Each structure stands twice: as C-alpha cells, then as structure tokens.
N, C-alpha and C positions, 0 to 999 in steps of 0.2 A: 919447360923441358918435356921430353916424351914421357918420363915417369909421372909428372904432374898431370899430363893429359890423360894417361891411362887411369890414374887414381881418380880423377874427376869423373870419368866415364863409369867406373865401378860405383862410385858414390851416387851418381845420378840414377843408376839402375836400382840401387838399394832404396833410395828415397822414393822412386816410382813404385817399387814393390810394397813398401810400407804404406804409401798412399792408397794403393789398391785395397790392401787389407783393411786399413782404417775406414775407407769409404764404403766398401761393399760387404765386409765381414767374412771371416773364415768359413762360416757355415755355407754361405752362398758359393764361395769360390771352390769349395770341396765337393759340391754336387756334381753328379754325372761323372764325366771324365776329367773334370777340373778346368783349369785355365789353359787357353790356347794362346801362345805368344807368337804373333805373326811377324816374320822377318826378324827374329830375335838374335840372329848372328852368333855371337859368342856365348849366348845363354846366361848372361849375368842376371837378368831379371828372373829367369827361371830358377837359377840357383838360390836367389834370395827367397823366392816363394816356397821352394822345396824345403829350405831350412826352417820354414814356419809350418811345415806339415801339409802343404797344399800340393795336390797333384798337378803337374804341368806338362804340356806338350809344346815343343818348339817346332814351328812350321817355317822352314827356310830352305830355299833351293841350294844354299851353300853354307851349311852350318859350320861354325868354327869353334866348337865347344868340346872337342875331344871325343874319344870313343865310348866312354862310360861316364857321362856327366851326372847321372842320378835322376834323369827325367827322359821322357820319350821324345824321340826326334823323328819328324817326318820331313825327309829331304826333297820336298817338291815345291814348285812355285805356286803362288796363289794367283790364278788367272781370273780376271773379271770378278764375278760374284762368288766364285769358289764352287759353283755347282758341279764342276768336273770332279772335284774331290768329295763333296758331300753326297753325291749320288753313287759313289762306289759301294759295293757290297762286300767290304772287307773291314779290317781293323781301322784303317785310315778313315774310311767313311764313318764308322761308328764313333771314333774319337771326335771327329769334327761335328757330327750331328748332335752329340750328347755333351759337348763342353758347356760349362756354366757361364763362362766369361771369355771374351776375346780381347786381347790387349796388344799394343804395339807402341814402343817408345822409339820414335823416329825423328830426332832433332835434325837429321840431315835431309829430311823430307823424302825418304826413300819410297814412300807410298804414293807420291804424286804422279 
C-alpha cells in the first residue's frame, strides 16, 4: 500500500542517517557548515541528522519539505561539478565550500 511505501522510505532515510553518523562521527559531520544533502527532496535524511544535533543543508531544485523544516534549504540544481554554486560570493557559496560532508540517498538513481 501507499502507507507502507511511505513508511519504508522514511525508515530508509533514518537508517542512512544513522549509518552516516556511525561511520563518520558527529564531530566530523558538525564541522564547518555541516552536512550537504544533494537532491534530498522531502528532507527526511536532513530531519534525522538535525534531530541528532548535526547542521544540515538541503540542495534541491524542487525541495518538498515545507517552509520551516529546521534546516537550511538551497533551492538550486547541482550542475556538473557544482562550481557555479561553489564560486558564488554569498551564503550559498560559503555553505557549499565549507560543508564537512556531502551525501545523497538516491535509490531511484536520480544522480545518473
């Protein structure tokens, strides 16, 4: 059913967030501007990381996580190597240049 599918997606994001923390450690993830979640859509991975006290930014051209999710949202696409964003002289460029970790959970192969 649709409820089961949604529940599995939320659980997958939680497991992924826990794996990131267990593998890399909270200290590393909290450095600089924190974690950058690329194409994170609904922000579930971000929510799980924020709940553990880790700063997170969602980079997605079409974020679907509401207006006040508890983390920073950059509503832009990632083009090529991302230099169009990292070379910016504003807060967006600062966040991207100074993040400690970049992640993306894409079981639908959205990054290919």
